[in-house]
N, C-alpha and C positions, 0 to 999 in steps of 0.2 A: 601066402598070405595069413590064412590062419595062424604059421610059429609069430610071426610076427609078433600077430595080434596077443598072443600068448603072453612074449616075452613083453609084451606091454605094456598090458594087463595085470602079468607079477611083480613089474617094476611097482605100480601104481599101487597094489596092494601095499609092497616093502614098503616101498617113503611112508603107506598111510600109516604101518605100524611103526616106527622108526616115529614123526608126530606122536603119532598115539603115546608113547616112554617117554621122549622126555617132556612133553603136559605132566605127561603121570608126576616124572621127575620134579616136575615146578612144583608141583601143589604140595608134595609132598617135603618139598624145602620149604614153601611157603609156611605147613604143617611144623615145621620143628624150629622155624624161628618165632614163632608167634608162643610152642609148649615154651620153647625159652625166654624169652618174654616174660610168657605166667609163671615161672621156676624165678625169675630174677624181681619178679613186685610183690609175691609170696616169701622172697630171702630178705628184704627189705622190709618186708611188712613185720617178721619177725626179730628183726633184729634189732627196730623200732619198741618192737614189746618186751625184749630182751632188756634194749635198757631204762622204759620204763618203769619192772620191775627191780632192777637195781639199784 
């Protein structure tokens, strides 16, 4: 009986770990999307400044 409990505990821990990894991956992806959007805004502003000075 204790062996079954051990397997269940390991399974729960593994599922929790996988869920945590997925959540971390989603957060990293969201950060990358936000950084890309910021880069694109800055590039657009830079292009406007270059046009103003040309």
